[in-house]
N, C-alpha and C positions, 0 to 999 in steps of 0.2 A: 560588508553587508547590506542588502536591499535597502532602501528611504522608507518605505513600512516597514521592516524589523528591529531596524534604528527608530524610528515612529513606538514604537514599541515597546520594546527596552530604556527610552525614553521616557514611556511614563511611567512602564512597571518602577524605575529609582523611585515615584516619588509614594508606595506603596508604603508601607510599614513592613519590618525587617518579618516579621512571622512572613506574612502574604508573598512578597519577594521569596520568598523561599517557595509557598505552597505550590507559588506558580510556577516557579523553576523544577521541582519534582513532576509539576505537568509536562511538562516543556522535557525533559527527558527520560519518562516516558513514557510520551509516544514517538519520541526518538530510538527509544530504542527497540519497542515495537514494530518502529518503519524496518528498522534492521532487519530484525524475523524478516518480516513478511522480506522482506527484499532477499533473506537468505534463504527460505525457503522457495521460494523459485529459481530460485539460481539451482536449485537443485534436482529439482523436479523438468525442469524445462525440457531434458532429453526427453521425456518419461508424456509430454505436453504433446508434441508434437509427433512422438510413436503414435498414442490416440487420436494428435489427429488425422495425420494419415490414415489410419484403421476406418476412422468412420468414415472418412471419404470416398478410402475400397467404397466399404460398405452403403453409402451410398450411389456409389456409379453398376455397382452393378447387384441393386436392388431390392438387396439385402435390410435397408433402413429408406424407409420416405420423408422428407422435409414434416419437420414438425411448424403447422401457421399458426399462428398461434395470435386471435383477434387484440 
């Protein structure tokens, strides 16, 4: 555990039980959401690579033009 996380948990221990539960729920929800994003990206990695290769090929062949954002 990092020192910052340890410090955060030390401070969280000073909270009322209900507030600790609220904080724990928020942390757990965030961790679950992060895992879901990781899983979603892992499952689409090959598709993303294929699309990137297609975009590069279209750019090189002149079928696409680079976007210039100001």
